[in-house]
NUTORPA-838466 format. One line per 10 residues: number of its first residue (from 1); for each residue z, x, y of N, C-alpha, C. Coordinates in nm, 3 decimals. Example, Ala and Ser with C-alpha at 12.3 -4.5 7.8 and 13.67 -1.06 7.14 Angstrom:
<nodes>
1) 0.780:1.319:-0.569:0.780:1.230:-0.450:0.780:1.320:-0.330; 0.708:1.285:-0.225:0.714:1.367:-0.106:0.787:1.290:0.003;
</nodes>
This chain:
<nodes>
1) 5.748:-0.379:12.094:5.860:-0.354:12.003:5.849:-0.217:11.937; 5.726:-0.181:11.891:5.706:-0.050:11.831:5.735:0.061:11.932; 5.690:0.038:12.059:5.714:0.139:12.162:5.864:0.155:12.186; 5.938:0.045:12.190:6.083:0.050:12.210:6.151:0.125:12.096; 6.104:0.097:11.972:6.162:0.167:11.857:6.133:0.316:11.863; 6.011:0.353:11.910:5.976:0.494:11.922:6.062:0.564:12.026; 6.083:0.498:12.141:6.166:0.555:12.247:6.309:0.576:12.197; 6.359:0.476:12.124:6.495:0.487:12.071:6.507:0.603:11.973; 6.406:0.618:11.889:6.407:0.727:11.790:6.405:0.862:11.858; 6.321:0.876:11.964:6.314:1.002:12.037:6.446:1.033:12.106;
11) 6.511:0.929:12.156:6.640:0.949:12.223:6.744:1.002:12.124; 6.747:0.945:12.004:6.840:0.991:11.902:6.810:1.135:11.863; 6.681:1.168:11.847:6.641:1.303:11.811:6.681:1.403:11.918; 6.658:1.367:12.045:6.693:1.456:12.156:6.844:1.479:12.160; 6.922:1.373:12.136:7.068:1.388:12.137:7.112:1.483:12.028; 7.048:1.474:11.912:7.085:1.559:11.801:7.055:1.705:11.825; 6.965:1.735:11.919:6.929:1.875:11.948:7.020:1.937:12.053; 7.109:1.857:12.112:7.194:1.908:12.220:7.325:1.958:12.168; 7.418:1.988:12.260:7.552:2.029:12.223:7.645:2.008:12.338; 7.770:1.970:12.310:7.867:1.953:12.417:7.971:1.853:12.381;
21) 8.031:1.793:12.485:8.142:1.702:12.465:8.101:1.559:12.451; 7.977:1.528:12.415:7.931:1.390:12.407:7.918:1.343:12.263; 7.979:1.415:12.168:7.977:1.371:12.030:7.867:1.434:11.949; 7.771:1.502:12.011:7.665:1.569:11.936:7.716:1.704:11.887; 7.639:1.768:11.803:7.682:1.893:11.743:7.612:2.011:11.811; 7.684:2.121:11.826:7.630:2.241:11.889:7.596:2.346:11.785; 7.498:2.430:11.816:7.462:2.542:11.730:7.537:2.666:11.776; 7.524:2.774:11.698:7.584:2.901:11.737:7.529:2.948:11.871; 7.399:2.930:11.893:7.338:2.970:12.020:7.391:2.884:12.135; 7.418:2.756:12.108:7.476:2.669:12.212:7.612:2.721:12.257;
31) 7.694:2.761:12.161:7.826:2.813:12.196:7.813:2.943:12.275; 7.723:3.032:12.231:7.703:3.158:12.303:7.652:3.132:12.445; 7.560:3.036:12.459:7.509:3.004:12.593:7.618:2.945:12.680; 7.705:2.864:12.622:7.816:2.806:12.699:7.911:2.915:12.747; 7.935:3.015:12.662:8.020:3.126:12.703:7.956:3.203:12.818; 7.824:3.224:12.809:7.752:3.293:12.916:7.758:3.213:13.045; 7.735:3.082:13.035:7.738:2.996:13.154:7.876:2.996:13.218; 7.980:2.988:13.135:8.117:2.987:13.187:8.150:3.118:13.255; 8.094:3.228:13.204:8.119:3.360:13.262:8.043:3.378:13.394; 7.917:3.335:13.397:7.833:3.360:13.513:7.865:3.272:13.633;
41) 7.948:3.171:13.614:7.986:3.086:13.727:8.051:3.168:13.837; 8.125:3.271:13.799:8.185:3.360:13.899:8.334:3.376:13.882; 8.406:3.263:13.878:8.550:3.270:13.858:8.595:3.144:13.786; 8.716:3.149:13.735:8.775:3.032:13.670:8.926:3.044:13.676; 8.991:2.931:13.657:9.136:2.930:13.642:9.170:2.902:13.497; 9.282:2.955:13.452:9.316:2.945:13.310:9.465:2.923:13.292; 9.498:2.841:13.191:9.637:2.818:13.150:9.653:2.873:13.008; 9.759:2.948:12.985:9.777:3.022:12.860:9.899:2.976:12.782; 9.891:2.991:12.650:10.008:2.984:12.563:9.990:3.093:12.459; 10.094:3.173:12.436:10.087:3.281:12.339:10.208:3.275:12.246;
51) 10.193:3.327:12.126:10.305:3.339:12.033:10.274:3.448:11.933; 10.380:3.514:11.885:10.362:3.620:11.787:10.448:3.740:11.818; 10.479:3.819:11.715:10.560:3.940:11.732:10.695:3.909:11.795; 10.752:3.792:11.760:10.884:3.759:11.807:10.891:3.710:11.950; 10.776:3.676:12.009:10.779:3.625:12.146:10.686:3.505:12.161; 10.715:3.425:12.261:10.627:3.317:12.303:10.612:3.326:12.454; 10.509:3.263:12.507:10.490:3.268:12.651:10.393:3.164:12.701; 10.408:3.130:12.827:10.315:3.038:12.893:10.291:3.089:13.034; 10.170:3.060:13.085:10.140:3.103:13.219:10.005:3.054:13.266; 9.966:3.099:13.384:9.837:3.059:13.441:9.788:3.169:13.533;
61) 9.657:3.164:13.562:9.600:3.265:13.649:9.460:3.230:13.692; 9.402:3.317:13.774:9.264:3.303:13.820:9.192:3.434:13.791; 9.065:3.424:13.749:8.992:3.541:13.702:8.848:3.540:13.752; 8.802:3.656:13.796:8.660:3.678:13.820:8.597:3.725:13.689; 8.484:3.667:13.653:8.427:3.690:13.521:8.295:3.767:13.525; 8.269:3.836:13.635:8.146:3.915:13.646:8.157:4.046:13.572; 8.062:4.137:13.600:8.058:4.265:13.529:8.183:4.349:13.554; 8.235:4.347:13.677:8.359:4.417:13.706:8.471:4.314:13.706; 8.529:4.291:13.591:8.626:4.184:13.573:8.752:4.211:13.653; 8.811:4.104:13.704:8.939:4.115:13.773:9.011:3.982:13.762;
71) 9.140:3.985:13.789:9.216:3.861:13.781:9.362:3.885:13.810; 9.435:3.776:13.820:9.580:3.785:13.835:9.642:3.665:13.765; 9.754:3.689:13.696:9.820:3.581:13.624:9.971:3.599:13.627; 10.039:3.488:13.608:10.184:3.485:13.602:10.223:3.423:13.468; 10.304:3.496:13.391:10.350:3.449:13.261:10.503:3.446:13.260; 10.556:3.354:13.179:10.698:3.359:13.144:10.704:3.382:12.994; 10.759:3.496:12.955:10.764:3.535:12.815:10.907:3.515:12.764; 10.918:3.454:12.646:11.049:3.428:12.586:11.064:3.511:12.459; 11.170:3.590:12.454:11.201:3.672:12.337:11.351:3.676:12.320; 11.398:3.655:12.198:11.541:3.653:12.168:11.616:3.553:12.257;
81) 11.550:3.440:12.284:11.613:3.335:12.363:11.620:3.363:12.512; 11.556:3.466:12.558:11.563:3.504:12.699:11.425:3.495:12.764; 11.417:3.430:12.880:11.292:3.416:12.954:11.276:3.532:13.053; 11.155:3.590:13.053:11.127:3.701:13.143:10.993:3.678:13.213; 10.990:3.680:13.346:10.862:3.666:13.417:10.781:3.795:13.411; 10.649:3.781:13.396:10.559:3.895:13.396:10.439:3.861:13.484; 10.419:3.939:13.589:10.301:3.925:13.676:10.202:4.034:13.640; 10.073:3.997:13.633:9.969:4.094:13.597:9.851:4.083:13.692; 9.799:4.197:13.734:9.673:4.206:13.807:9.578:4.287:13.722; 9.458:4.234:13.701:9.357:4.300:13.620:9.246:4.350:13.709;
91) 9.207:4.477:13.692:9.095:4.534:13.765:9.011:4.614:13.667; 8.907:4.551:13.612:8.827:4.616:13.510:8.909:4.638:13.384; 8.918:4.764:13.340:8.996:4.798:13.221:9.140:4.837:13.254; 9.180:4.820:13.378:9.314:4.859:13.420:9.400:4.735:13.442; 9.520:4.736:13.381:9.618:4.629:13.399:9.735:4.683:13.481; 9.775:4.607:13.583:9.897:4.636:13.658:9.996:4.524:13.626; 10.116:4.563:13.580:10.213:4.464:13.537:10.347:4.485:13.608; 10.408:4.372:13.645:10.537:4.377:13.715:10.633:4.279:13.648; 10.753:4.325:13.620:10.852:4.241:13.554:10.989:4.308:13.565; 11.096:4.228:13.570:11.231:4.288:13.566:11.253:4.371:13.439;
101) 11.179:4.338:13.333:11.193:4.414:13.208:11.145:4.558:13.221; 11.067:4.587:13.325:11.011:4.720:13.343:11.090:4.804:13.443; 11.203:4.755:13.489:11.276:4.821:13.597:11.308:4.967:13.564; 11.354:4.993:13.439:11.388:5.130:13.403:11.264:5.219:13.398; 11.151:5.160:13.349:11.028:5.239:13.335:10.969:5.277:13.470; 10.974:5.187:13.568:10.908:5.215:13.696:10.994:5.302:13.787; 11.125:5.293:13.774:11.212:5.374:13.858:11.231:5.316:13.998; 11.313:5.381:14.075:11.347:5.332:14.208:11.227:5.339:14.302; 11.208:5.233:14.381:11.101:5.230:14.480:10.966:5.189:14.426; 10.954:5.167:14.297:10.829:5.123:14.236:10.844:4.981:14.183;
111) 10.729:4.911:14.173:10.733:4.773:14.123:10.641:4.750:14.004; 10.532:4.825:13.994:10.428:4.797:13.897:10.410:4.912:13.799; 10.377:4.879:13.674:10.330:4.980:13.580:10.180:4.963:13.563; 10.113:5.074:13.540:9.967:5.075:13.526:9.930:5.109:13.382; 9.841:5.028:13.325:9.790:5.053:13.190:9.638:5.062:13.198; 9.585:5.180:13.174:9.439:5.200:13.169:9.396:5.186:13.023; 9.331:5.074:12.991:9.298:5.047:12.851:9.201:5.149:12.794; 9.112:5.203:12.877:9.021:5.306:12.829:9.095:5.431:12.786; 9.192:5.473:12.865:9.272:5.591:12.832:9.359:5.565:12.710; 9.415:5.445:12.704:9.500:5.409:12.589:9.420:5.417:12.461;
121) 9.297:5.365:12.463:9.212:5.366:12.343:9.181:5.509:12.299; 9.151:5.597:12.396:9.115:5.736:12.362:9.234:5.812:12.303; 9.353:5.779:12.348:9.471:5.853:12.303:9.538:5.786:12.183; 9.488:5.669:12.144:9.542:5.603:12.026:9.681:5.546:12.047; 9.722:5.525:12.172:9.854:5.467:12.199:9.856:5.320:12.161; 9.970:5.272:12.112:9.983:5.132:12.072:10.077:5.062:12.170; 10.018:4.993:12.266:10.095:4.917:12.364:10.061:4.770:12.355; 10.024:4.726:12.234:9.979:4.589:12.215:10.081:4.485:12.255; 10.212:4.515:12.234:10.314:4.418:12.271:10.312:4.385:12.419; 10.285:4.486:12.503:10.274:4.460:12.646:10.151:4.376:12.677;
131) 10.039:4.409:12.612:9.914:4.339:12.641:9.916:4.195:12.593; 9.997:4.166:12.489:10.009:4.027:12.445:10.063:3.939:12.556; 10.140:3.997:12.648:10.197:3.920:12.759:10.098:3.900:12.872; 9.976:3.952:12.855:9.875:3.942:12.961:9.738:3.913:12.903; 9.720:3.798:12.837:9.587:3.765:12.784:9.489:3.735:12.896; 9.359:3.751:12.869:9.259:3.719:12.970:9.148:3.633:12.908; 9.094:3.538:12.982:8.986:3.455:12.929:8.854:3.530:12.914; 8.838:3.640:12.986:8.713:3.714:12.977:8.692:3.771:12.838; 8.799:3.814:12.772:8.787:3.861:12.634:8.741:3.748:12.543; 8.804:3.631:12.557:8.769:3.518:12.471:8.622:3.478:12.488;
141) 8.575:3.473:12.613:8.435:3.438:12.638:8.341:3.544:12.583; 8.382:3.671:12.591:8.299:3.778:12.536:8.289:3.766:12.384; 8.400:3.731:12.318:8.397:3.710:12.174:8.295:3.602:12.138; 8.295:3.492:12.214:8.209:3.378:12.182:8.060:3.409:12.200; 8.029:3.515:12.274:7.889:3.557:12.285:7.832:3.599:12.149; 7.922:3.634:12.057:7.879:3.676:11.925:7.888:3.568:11.818; 7.896:3.441:11.859:7.909:3.331:11.763:7.794:3.330:11.663; 7.829:3.317:11.534:7.727:3.318:11.429:7.721:3.187:11.352; 7.833:3.118:11.334:7.828:2.989:11.265:7.930:2.894:11.325; 7.901:2.765:11.315:7.976:2.662:11.386:8.002:2.544:11.294;
151) 8.121:2.487:11.306:8.154:2.363:11.235:8.220:2.267:11.332; 8.167:2.148:11.343:8.221:2.047:11.433:8.348:1.988:11.375; 8.452:1.977:11.460:8.579:1.917:11.419:8.588:1.772:11.466; 8.556:1.749:11.594:8.562:1.614:11.647:8.568:1.613:11.799; 8.579:1.493:11.856:8.584:1.476:12.001:8.729:1.471:12.048; 8.759:1.544:12.154:8.894:1.550:12.209:8.886:1.567:12.360; 8.995:1.533:12.428:9.003:1.557:12.572:9.090:1.680:12.598; 9.043:1.763:12.690:9.116:1.881:12.733:9.134:1.872:12.883; 9.258:1.861:12.928:9.282:1.847:13.071:9.213:1.726:13.131; 9.201:1.619:13.053:9.136:1.498:13.100:8.985:1.499:13.092;
161) 8.926:1.609:13.041:8.781:1.623:13.031:8.738:1.600:12.886; 8.633:1.519:12.866:8.581:1.495:12.732:8.515:1.621:12.677; 8.552:1.659:12.556:8.497:1.779:12.493:8.471:1.753:12.345; 8.397:1.846:12.284:8.382:1.849:12.139:8.447:1.977:12.088; 8.529:1.961:11.986:8.604:2.071:11.926:8.524:2.128:11.810; 8.509:2.261:11.809:8.439:2.331:11.701:8.525:2.445:11.648; 8.507:2.478:11.521:8.554:2.606:11.470:8.432:2.696:11.456; 8.447:2.822:11.497:8.333:2.915:11.494:8.379:3.049:11.439; 8.284:3.129:11.398:8.307:3.269:11.365:8.226:3.354:11.462; 8.289:3.457:11.515:8.220:3.548:11.607:8.200:3.684:11.540;
171) 8.080:3.734:11.548:8.047:3.869:11.503:8.066:3.961:11.624; 8.171:4.043:11.620:8.204:4.124:11.737:8.098:4.230:11.767; 8.029:4.277:11.664:7.921:4.373:11.689:7.806:4.306:11.763; 7.778:4.182:11.728:7.675:4.106:11.800:7.720:4.080:11.944; 7.849:4.052:11.961:7.902:4.030:12.095:7.887:4.155:12.180; 7.910:4.272:12.121:7.894:4.399:12.194:7.750:4.414:12.241; 7.655:4.382:12.155:7.514:4.394:12.190:7.477:4.307:12.310; 7.544:4.194:12.324:7.512:4.100:12.432:7.595:4.123:12.557; 7.698:4.205:12.548:7.788:4.227:12.660:7.743:4.344:12.745; 7.804:4.356:12.863:7.777:4.468:12.952:7.905:4.499:13.030;
181) 7.905:4.613:13.097:8.017:4.649:13.183:8.149:4.661:13.108; 8.257:4.618:13.174:8.389:4.630:13.114:8.407:4.537:12.995; 8.334:4.427:12.990:8.342:4.338:12.875:8.295:4.411:12.750; 8.188:4.487:12.763:8.135:4.562:12.649:8.235:4.669:12.602; 8.291:4.743:12.696:8.386:4.848:12.659:8.512:4.787:12.596; 8.555:4.672:12.645:8.672:4.606:12.588:8.647:4.564:12.443; 8.529:4.508:12.416:8.494:4.469:12.279:8.489:4.592:12.188; 8.431:4.700:12.237:8.424:4.822:12.157:8.563:4.875:12.123; 8.656:4.862:12.218:8.793:4.906:12.195:8.860:4.821:12.088; 8.836:4.689:12.092:8.895:4.600:11.991:8.847:4.640:11.852;
191) 8.717:4.665:11.837:8.662:4.703:11.707:8.719:4.837:11.662; 8.725:4.933:11.753:8.772:5.067:11.718:8.920:5.067:11.681; 9.000:4.990:11.752:9.145:4.994:11.732:9.190:4.908:11.614; 9.117:4.802:11.584:9.163:4.708:11.481:9.079:4.711:11.355; 8.955:4.758:11.364:8.864:4.754:11.250:8.806:4.617:11.223; 8.835:4.521:11.309:8.788:4.383:11.290:8.643:4.371:11.332; 8.563:4.306:11.250:8.422:4.282:11.281:8.392:4.133:11.299; 8.469:4.048:11.229:8.449:3.902:11.237:8.578:3.839:11.289; 8.564:3.743:11.379:8.681:3.680:11.438:8.663:3.528:11.439; 8.750:3.453:11.372:8.744:3.306:11.380:8.809:3.255:11.508;
201) 8.749:3.153:11.568:8.803:3.091:11.689:8.785:2.940:11.682; 8.870:2.868:11.756:8.848:2.728:11.785:8.802:2.720:11.930; 8.700:2.637:11.956:8.646:2.627:12.091:8.617:2.482:12.124; 8.643:2.444:12.248:8.617:2.309:12.297:8.511:2.317:12.407; 8.402:2.245:12.388:8.284:2.251:12.477:8.266:2.117:12.546; 8.248:2.118:12.681:8.233:1.991:12.752:8.086:1.952:12.765; 8.061:1.834:12.824:7.927:1.779:12.833:7.836:1.859:12.925; 7.894:1.938:13.015:7.815:2.017:13.109:7.789:2.159:13.059; 7.828:2.187:12.936:7.800:2.318:12.879:7.899:2.426:12.918; 8.023:2.388:12.953:8.127:2.486:12.984:8.230:2.490:12.872;
211) 8.282:2.609:12.847:8.393:2.625:12.754:8.520:2.577:12.825; 8.592:2.484:12.762:8.712:2.428:12.823:8.842:2.475:12.758; 8.833:2.521:12.634:8.953:2.569:12.566:8.911:2.661:12.453; 8.992:2.763:12.428:8.970:2.856:12.317:9.105:2.887:12.252; 9.107:2.889:12.119:9.224:2.933:12.043:9.179:3.042:11.945; 9.255:3.149:11.937:9.218:3.259:11.849:9.337:3.352:11.834; 9.324:3.449:11.746:9.425:3.553:11.728:9.378:3.679:11.798; 9.457:3.725:11.894:9.424:3.847:11.968:9.483:3.967:11.896; 9.398:4.063:11.864:9.440:4.183:11.793:9.442:4.300:11.890; 9.562:4.344:11.928:9.575:4.456:12.021:9.590:4.589:11.949;
221) 9.590:4.588:11.819:9.604:4.709:11.739:9.612:4.670:11.593; 9.640:4.766:11.508:9.648:4.739:11.364:9.789:4.686:11.331; 9.815:4.565:11.374:9.944:4.502:11.354:9.923:4.352:11.355; 10.032:4.278:11.338:10.021:4.133:11.338:9.963:4.084:11.471; 9.870:3.990:11.462:9.803:3.941:11.582:9.892:3.845:11.660; 9.860:3.828:11.787:9.924:3.727:11.871:9.833:3.604:11.875; 9.891:3.486:11.862:9.815:3.362:11.869:9.799:3.323:12.016; 9.676:3.299:12.057:9.647:3.273:12.197:9.570:3.141:12.211; 9.611:3.058:12.304:9.539:2.936:12.340:9.517:2.939:12.491; 9.393:2.918:12.534:9.358:2.926:12.675:9.278:2.801:12.714;
231) 9.323:2.731:12.817:9.248:2.620:12.875:9.182:2.667:13.005; 9.053:2.640:13.020:8.975:2.687:13.134:8.937:2.570:13.222; 8.943:2.592:13.353:8.910:2.485:13.448:8.880:2.544:13.584; 8.836:2.458:13.676:8.807:2.499:13.814:8.714:2.620:13.821; 8.599:2.608:13.755:8.497:2.712:13.762:8.441:2.716:13.904; 8.423:2.836:13.960:8.374:2.844:14.096:8.327:2.983:14.133; 8.320:3.007:14.264:8.273:3.136:14.316:8.379:3.243:14.298; 8.339:3.371:14.299:8.437:3.480:14.288:8.545:3.472:14.394; 8.664:3.519:14.359:8.778:3.517:14.450:8.827:3.660:14.470; 8.886:3.690:14.586:8.935:3.827:14.610:9.059:3.857:14.527;
241) 9.054:3.969:14.454:9.167:4.017:14.375:9.192:4.162:14.417; 9.313:4.192:14.464:9.343:4.324:14.516:9.449:4.392:14.431; 9.423:4.514:14.381:9.526:4.588:14.306:9.647:4.616:14.395; 9.763:4.637:14.338:9.882:4.667:14.419:9.869:4.802:14.488; 9.942:4.825:14.597:9.938:4.955:14.666:9.973:5.069:14.570; 9.902:5.179:14.583:9.921:5.290:14.490:10.064:5.346:14.494; 10.131:5.337:14.611:10.266:5.393:14.619:10.371:5.305:14.554; 10.328:5.188:14.500:10.422:5.100:14.430:10.397:5.099:14.280; 10.308:5.191:14.233:10.261:5.189:14.095:10.304:5.315:14.020; 10.342:5.297:13.893:10.371:5.407:13.802:10.274:5.398:13.685;
251) 10.203:5.508:13.655:10.116:5.513:13.539:10.202:5.527:13.415; 10.205:5.425:13.329:10.298:5.423:13.217:10.272:5.536:13.119; 10.147:5.566:13.088:10.118:5.673:12.993:10.165:5.808:13.046; 10.143:5.831:13.175:10.190:5.956:13.234:10.342:5.965:13.228; 10.410:5.854:13.254:10.555:5.853:13.250:10.606:5.880:13.109; 10.539:5.820:13.010:10.579:5.841:12.870:10.558:5.986:12.829; 10.448:6.047:12.875:10.421:6.187:12.841:10.525:6.281:12.905; 10.565:6.249:13.028:10.664:6.330:13.096:10.799:6.323:13.027; 10.825:6.206:12.966:10.954:6.188:12.900:10.954:6.235:12.756; 10.833:6.273:12.704:10.823:6.315:12.564:10.885:6.453:12.543;
</nodes>
């Protein structure tokens, strides 16, 4: 009987030291490790909902989450009661976007506009409204690498998967220290452009240590943030993502400078 009681006590203690979607509580390091694990899997699929700055949108996509980030997503953005499709291909810090709303900007014979986030940051251009229509899960996972404190909300299902919901605060400077490649440069751009150092997020963690959902405010500049919710699923191996042909692309910053 004493041995049985000891085994039971050890089991309870071990459960209390874990984290995930089984009702136990996670630490800040657990959340950061889950973000790392979700990133290192290779690729993931994501479903998005965004709102803010007079627009709302929903969409889905697939993303490679390695050092050279890439992905493609399809969004439907609603503004002033009108729905507009937006297709995006991500290649590192470069976004390629296609939409009927860009027809005048791209001109005849072109389909895509190109946004180089590194160049945008250096020149201080504010194109946050465009970027709100193209959220990426890699940014959210990079933010979570800097998690500093955690509060458990409760148990919930996300896409039919049992998870535990937490509210967390992320230290973006800590996230930069842990990041590499384009994820690191993206975090540095967020800090430089917005001045934000701490970011609150809601995160849902499953029993296998994967991030299943994230909600947060995305700051694309010194303006009102966009509210972003992302559900993550189908973690797997990297997938091929190909940028559009160069002869179908217009560099938006170059076009704006020519028209200035």
